[in-house]
LUMBAVO-975768 format. One line per 10 residues: number of its first residue (from 1); their letters; for each residue x, y, z of C-alpha. Coordinates in pm, whole numbers, plus 32768, in hexadecimal, padded with zeros to 4 digits. Example, Ala and Ser with C-alpha at 12.3 -4.5 7.8 and 13.67 -1.06 7.14 Angstrom:
1 = AS = 84CE 7E3E 830C ~ 8557 7F96 82CA;
//
This chain:
1 = MTSLDAVLLD = 52C0 A118 6B7D ~ 52DE A11A 6D0C ~ 5245 A22E 6DE6 ~ 535D A2CF 6E17 ~ 53B2 A31B 6CAB ~ 5364 A45D 6C51 ~ 526C A4D1 6B66 ~ 5264 A616 6AAA ~ 510F A6B0 6A10 ~ 5160 A78E 6902;
11 = ASDPSFSADR = 5059 A87F 68AD ~ 50B4 A8BD 674F ~ 50F7 A765 6703 ~ 4FE5 A720 65FA ~ 4FE6 A5CB 6649 ~ 4F89 A623 67BA ~ 4E9D A735 675B ~ 4DE2 A671 666B ~ 4D57 A59A 6791 ~ 4DC5 A5E5 68C3;
21 = FATYRSLRET = 4CE2 A4E6 6973 ~ 4D7E A3F3 68EA ~ 4EC6 A41D 6960 ~ 4E12 A44B 6AB3 ~ 4D62 A2F7 6AAA ~ 4EBB A266 6A6C ~ 4F47 A31E 6B70 ~ 4E11 A2BB 6C73 ~ 4E3B A13C 6BFF ~ 4FC5 A115 6C2D;
31 = TPVVRTAVNG = 5072 A21F 6CC2 ~ 4F57 A2F9 6DBF ~ 5072 A3C1 6E8D ~ 5198 A40A 6DCF ~ 52BF A4DA 6DB8 ~ 52A0 A5F5 6CE1 ~ 52F6 A774 6CC2 ~ 5255 A8AA 6CB5 ~ 52EC AA0C 6C4E ~ 5454 A95F 6CA7;
41 = RPSWLVTRFA = 53F5 A8D2 6DFC ~ 53F0 A75C 6E45 ~ 525C A700 6E9A ~ 518F A5E4 6EAD ~ 5072 A5A2 6D9B ~ 4F3B A51D 6E3E ~ 4E18 A480 6D6A ~ 4D45 A3C5 6E2C ~ 4BF5 A42D 6EBE ~ 4C4B A3A8 7045;
51 = EVERVLKDPG = 4D81 A41A 7038 ~ 4D3D A576 6FBD ~ 4C14 A596 70A8 ~ 4CF9 A514 71CB ~ 4DEC A643 718A ~ 4CD5 A742 716D ~ 4C26 A6FE 728B ~ 4D82 A6C8 735E ~ 4DB5 A811 743E ~ 4F1B A7A5 746D;
61 = CTVEPRPGTI = 4F5D A7D0 72FB ~ 4FA9 A91E 7284 ~ 4F75 AA2C 7183 ~ 50A4 AB09 71F7 ~ 51D9 AA56 71CA ~ 5238 AAE4 7323 ~ 5159 ABB1 741B ~ 512B AD01 737F ~ 5217 ACBE 7252 ~ 51A3 ACB7 70C5;
71 = PDHVGNGPAS = 5224 AC18 6F9A ~ 5392 ACA3 6F3A ~ 52ED AC96 6D9E ~ 5205 ADC3 6E16 ~ 5301 AEAB 6E20 ~ 52F1 B004 6F21 ~ 520A B0E7 6E5F ~ 50A5 B104 6E50 ~ 5059 AFA2 6DED ~ 50D5 AF08 6F2E;
81 = EFYRYSLPNM = 5016 B028 7002 ~ 4EE5 AF81 6F2F ~ 4F66 AE2E 6F73 ~ 4FC7 AE5F 70D9 ~ 4E2C AEFB 714C ~ 4D7B AE03 705A ~ 4CA8 AD15 711A ~ 4D1F ABE5 7057 ~ 4E79 AC07 70C0 ~ 4E6B AC29 721C;
91 = DPPTHTRLRK = 4E98 AB23 7351 ~ 4DDD AB70 74B8 ~ 4DD2 AC49 7591 ~ 4DBC AD73 746C ~ 4CD7 AC97 7387 ~ 4BFB AC5B 7481 ~ 4BD3 AD81 7506 ~ 4BC4 AE1E 738B ~ 4AC4 AD19 732E ~ 49D3 AD56 7472;
101 = LAAPAFAPRS = 49D7 AEC0 73D3 ~ 4997 AE8D 727B ~ 48A4 AD81 72B1 ~ 4784 AE3C 72DD ~ 4791 AEA5 7153 ~ 4719 AD6C 70D0 ~ 463A AD1C 71F3 ~ 44F5 AC81 71A4 ~ 4448 ADEB 71B4 ~ 4565 AEA9 70E3;
111 = IKSMRGWVEE = 4512 AD85 6FE2 ~ 43BD ADB4 6FDA ~ 43B8 AF42 6F9E ~ 44AD AEC5 6E4F ~ 439C ADCE 6DC0 ~ 42EA AED9 6D23 ~ 43E1 AFAC 6C66 ~ 44E4 AE87 6C28 ~ 43E7 AE12 6B58 ~ 439E AF3C 6AD0;
121 = IIVSGLDRLE = 44D5 AF4D 6A41 ~ 44FD ADCA 69BB ~ 43A5 ADE9 6921 ~ 4424 AF40 685B ~ 4540 AE92 67DF ~ 4481 AD5F 676F ~ 4394 AE5C 66C3 ~ 44D1 AEFE 6608 ~ 4531 AD93 656D ~ 43E2 ADB9 64CB;
131 = DFDDEVDFVH = 4466 AEAB 63EA ~ 4556 ADA6 6367 ~ 44BD ACDB 626E ~ 4604 ABFD 61CA ~ 4708 AC00 62B0 ~ 47AF ACA0 63FE ~ 48B1 AC7E 64BB ~ 480C AC2A 6632 ~ 4955 AC7C 66D6 ~ 4971 ADDD 662C;
141 = EYAARIPAMI = 47E3 AE45 6608 ~ 4773 AD9F 6775 ~ 4869 ACEE 683D ~ 496B ADF6 6869 ~ 4860 AF1F 6880 ~ 474A AE9A 694A ~ 4817 AE38 6A81 ~ 48FA AF9E 6A55 ~ 4793 B030 6A82 ~ 473E AF7E 6BCA;
151 = ACRLLHAPMA = 48A3 AFAC 6C61 ~ 4859 B124 6C17 ~ 46EF B114 6CB2 ~ 476E B04E 6DCD ~ 486A B14C 6E1E ~ 479D B292 6DAE ~ 4881 B2E7 6C8F ~ 480A B3C7 6B92 ~ 4783 B2A0 6A75 ~ 4833 B36B 6950;
161 = DAESVLQRMP = 4981 B303 6A02 ~ 4931 B190 69D3 ~ 49C9 B12C 6882 ~ 4B2E B238 68D2 ~ 4B67 B1F1 6A35 ~ 4B50 B092 6A07 ~ 4C1F B043 690F ~ 4D5D B0A7 69E5 ~ 4CE1 AF57 6AC6 ~ 4D9B AE27 69FA;
171 = ALNPVLSQSD = 4EE8 AEF4 6A65 ~ 4E9D AE8D 6BB2 ~ 4E6E ACF7 6B69 ~ 5000 ACA5 6B75 ~ 5045 AD10 6CE4 ~ 4EF3 AC5E 6D4F ~ 4F42 AB05 6C3E ~ 503C A9D5 6C90 ~ 50DA AA37 6B4C ~ 5241 AACF 6B0D;
181 = ITPAQLAEAD = 523F AC2E 6B09 ~ 5316 AD32 6A46 ~ 53AF AE7F 6AB2 ~ 52CF AF22 6995 ~ 5199 AE70 6A1D ~ 51FA AEAE 6B80 ~ 5201 B033 6AFB ~ 50B5 B01A 6A61 ~ 504E AF9F 6B9A ~ 50E1 B0B0 6C68;
191 = AAAQFYIDYI = 5044 B1A3 6B73 ~ 4EE0 B0FD 6B71 ~ 4ECD B0DA 6D3A ~ 4F2E B23F 6D5E ~ 4E06 B2A1 6C63 ~ 4CFC B1ED 6D24 ~ 4D6C B246 6E7F ~ 4D45 B3A9 6E06 ~ 4C07 B37A 6D5C ~ 4B58 B2B7 6E3F;
201 = GDLVDTLRGR = 4BF9 B37C 6F95 ~ 4B77 B4A3 6EC5 ~ 4A18 B3E5 6EC5 ~ 4A0D B3B7 7021 ~ 4A79 B503 70A9 ~ 4937 B57B 6FC9 ~ 4856 B475 7043 ~ 4897 B447 71BE ~ 4756 B4AD 7269 ~ 4681 B4C2 7133;
211 = IDENDAVGAM = 4607 B365 7111 ~ 4535 B27B 71D7 ~ 45B6 B148 7279 ~ 44E9 B08D 71B5 ~ 45B4 B0C9 70BF ~ 472F AFDB 7097 ~ 47E7 B0F9 70A5 ~ 4710 B1A2 7175 ~ 471D B0A8 725A ~ 48B2 B075 7273;
221 = LSAEADGERL = 48C6 B213 728F ~ 47DE B1D3 73CD ~ 488E B066 743F ~ 4914 B070 758A ~ 49A5 AF0E 766A ~ 4A1C AF03 77B4 ~ 4A45 B085 77D2 ~ 4B20 B0A3 7681 ~ 4AD5 B132 74F0 ~ 4B69 B0F2 73BA;
231 = SRIELVITLV = 4C76 B1CF 73AD ~ 4C6C B2A9 726A ~ 4D9A B1F9 719F ~ 4CE1 B099 7239 ~ 4B64 B127 71A1 ~ 4C2D B17D 705B ~ 4CE6 B054 700B ~ 4BC0 AF7A 7075 ~ 4AD9 B03C 6F93 ~ 4BD4 AFFF 6E6A;
241 = GFFVASYHTT = 4BE0 AE8D 6ED5 ~ 4A69 AE9B 6E9C ~ 4A7C AF84 6D31 ~ 4B82 AE94 6CEA ~ 4AAF AD43 6D3F ~ 495F ADD7 6CC2 ~ 49F3 AE32 6B67 ~ 4AF3 AD13 6B23 ~ 4A72 ABB9 6BB8 ~ 4923 AC06 6B32;
251 = MVAMTNALHS = 497D AC67 69DD ~ 4A28 AB0F 69D2 ~ 492C AA5B 6A8E ~ 4816 AACB 697A ~ 48EF AA87 6864 ~ 4925 A944 68FF ~ 47C0 A8FD 691A ~ 475C A935 67D3 ~ 4886 A87C 6726 ~ 481F A75B 67F4;
261 = LLRHPDQYAL = 4695 A755 67C1 ~ 46D5 A7B1 6633 ~ 47DC A68E 6614 ~ 4691 A59E 66A1 ~ 4563 A610 65F4 ~ 44A2 A4FE 66B5 ~ 44E3 A5AE 67F2 ~ 44BC A702 676C ~ 4370 A6A7 66EB ~ 432A A60A 684A;
271 = LAGDGALAAS = 4366 A752 68CD ~ 42AA A828 67E2 ~ 4156 A74D 6844 ~ 419A A74B 69BC ~ 4238 A860 6A34 ~ 41F3 A81B 6B86 ~ 4362 A72E 6B24 ~ 43F3 A87D 6B1E ~ 44CC A8A8 6C7A ~ 4513 A726 6C3C;
281 = AWEENLRYDS = 4597 A767 6AF2 ~ 4663 A873 6B7C ~ 4706 A7AA 6C9D ~ 473A A6A0 6B89 ~ 47E7 A7C4 6A96 ~ 48BC A832 6BFD ~ 4950 A681 6C10 ~ 4947 A63C 6AB0 ~ 4A40 A771 6A42 ~ 4A9F A7F5 6B68;
291 = PVHFIWRHAG = 4AD5 A98B 6B2B ~ 4C12 A977 6C12 ~ 4CF4 A828 6BE8 ~ 4E05 A839 6CFE ~ 4E24 A8FE 6E2F ~ 4F78 A8E3 6F4B ~ 4F9A A88E 7070 ~ 50C1 A862 717D ~ 50EC A708 722D ~ 5090 A709 739A;
301 = PDLVLDGIPI = 5139 A606 748F ~ 510A A484 746F ~ 507B A4D0 7319 ~ 5059 A356 7280 ~ 4FBD A344 7108 ~ 4F76 A1F5 7064 ~ 50A7 A17B 7123 ~ 5183 A2AB 7128 ~ 5209 A352 7237 ~ 51FC A4AE 71B6;
311 = PQGDHLLLGL = 5310 A58A 727F ~ 5278 A69C 735C ~ 5283 A7B8 7278 ~ 5290 A74E 70FB ~ 51D9 A7F1 7014 ~ 50B1 A726 6F96 ~ 4FD4 A756 6E33 ~ 4EA9 A6E9 6E89 ~ 4DE0 A667 6D0C ~ 4C5A A702 6D70;
321 = AAANRDGRRF = 4C1B A6BB 6C04 ~ 4CA2 A541 6C0A ~ 4BFC A4E5 6D57 ~ 4ABD A54C 6CCF ~ 4ACA A42B 6BB9 ~ 4B34 A333 6CBD ~ 4A9F A1E2 6C9F ~ 4ABB A18A 6E10 ~ 49D9 A2B7 6E80 ~ 4906 A2D7 6D27;
331 = AAPDDFRIDR = 4835 A1F6 6C6B ~ 48A2 A1FB 6AE8 ~ 495A A337 6B54 ~ 49B1 A375 69A7 ~ 4841 A377 6987 ~ 4771 A4CF 697B ~ 463E A487 6A20 ~ 454D A5ED 6A6C ~ 449A A4F3 6B57 ~ 45B6 A476 6C3D;
341 = AENKHIAFTA = 450C A412 6D6A ~ 467A A3FD 6E31 ~ 473D A53A 6DD9 ~ 481F A5AC 6F0F ~ 492F A62E 6E24 ~ 4A36 A70A 6EBA ~ 4A5A A82E 6D96 ~ 4A2A A927 6EA6 ~ 4B12 A87C 6FA8 ~ 4ACE A7FD 70D2;
351 = GGHYCLGAPL = 4B25 A843 726A ~ 4B51 A972 72EB ~ 4BBE AA12 717B ~ 4A62 A9D6 7107 ~ 4A00 AAB9 700A ~ 4924 ABDF 70A3 ~ 48B8 AC33 6F30 ~ 4835 AACE 6EDE ~ 46D3 AB6C 6F4B ~ 46D2 AC71 6E38;
361 = SRLEGEILLR = 4782 AB68 6D4F ~ 4643 AA7B 6D96 ~ 455D AB7C 6D69 ~ 45DB AC0E 6C17 ~ 4638 AAAD 6B84 ~ 44AE AA53 6BDC ~ 4415 AB65 6B3D ~ 4503 AB2E 6A0B ~ 44A0 A9EC 69D1 ~ 4325 A9F9 6A16;
371 = ELPRRFPRME = 4322 AB13 68FD ~ 4424 AACF 67F2 ~ 43B5 A983 6783 ~ 4259 AA05 676C ~ 4266 AB0E 66B0 ~ 4354 AA66 65AB ~ 4304 A8E0 65D9 ~ 437E A8D8 6454 ~ 44E2 A962 64C4 ~ 4627 A88D 6438;
381 = LREERVDRFP = 47A9 A8A9 642A ~ 4838 A945 6306 ~ 498E A8C3 6357 ~ 49DB A72E 63CB ~ 4B4D A7AE 6458 ~ 4B59 A8E3 6547 ~ 4CAF A976 6596 ~ 4CE2 A9B1 671A ~ 4DF9 AAB7 6786 ~ 4F2F AA02 6820;
391 = DLTFPVIGRL = 4F22 AA32 6985 ~ 4F63 A90D 6A84 ~ 4E60 A9A9 6B58 ~ 4D62 AA49 6A6C ~ 4D30 A9A4 6930 ~ 4C30 AA94 68BD ~ 4B8C AA6C 6773 ~ 4BE2 AB8A 6691 ~ 4A9D AB73 65BE ~ 4970 AAAD 657C;
401 = LVAPGGAR = 48C4 AABA 6436 ~ 4768 AA55 643C ~ 4649 AA78 6349 ~ 44FF AB08 643F ~ 4413 AA28 6337 ~ 4324 AB48 6399 ~ 4266 ABB2 64D3 ~ 412A AB1C 6544;
//
């Protein structure tokens, strides 16, 4: 195969879904930049760390197909409004302005103010796991519940709404994913987007002027840069985006972390005996089994990847998960090592669109991986094989049966 041949990744293909990383490895070694198609559009699939990072940091490479436009596949309903005003989908100068206004929500002062209640929620979930003697589905009983509670607390939504409100969230994934989208999925995404725009809009109207600036939402409500504030729709959609990311990405990352740890009992035992490794273990989890496998960009001028000139404006499918297993960047990349010293992964992307919520993710991960192995040192997997949702971008583990083994 030459670099000009096409490769199509089919998330529903059992051979691909059984071991995505084998496919990624083959692509990195043989055709690290290769033609593909996404939602029927021609694209370039990029899988090596150096090339992916270069695109992410190249200010000439854009998110928008053309200035001020959005992809056709998101339609023109509420889902398109959610897409258009979401920070990850914008380019400068709009992105720069909104990011500057949103940044105080995850500034060190705001993260410090969150630590107490984030730890309380995470530990309360572990207390609940002690009620299960034989086996428990970690996804259903913990990974889906705890991020939902954190998301609600973050946005001052009623905690009683956590489960029911967040049930709609997976419907938004198809407009954010790099998989094909059906008319039925787009209709569901439109309904979910309208629900969240209304729900978060009502919260904003209720909270305005009533919460402290040290609070994440309070910081955004009062944020001002260069004499500008967020408009209501900008604020609402940005908070919807935080709601989605705080719940969905954290749920996936927590599940992936426990799955990887229990598949490597020596690493789980190491972590159970030394909680100081928790932060490093979270970083290794994000590298080893990244919660988001693909994102996109559009080529800027004079872009050459692996010796191939990429026409300006061409769609680029960037393999974050593939890049994070690149042996040119990481020693023994397919080994799961919680004490890995050099671990500058790109699970949070890089460049101007680096994830604003990364500090909150790291806080959640450090607390979880410090406490869970210490509390449940004998926890084991009950099923060797796990099924993941057949989505190219978000291959979510739907069930993770574990034996808690009794709390310490």
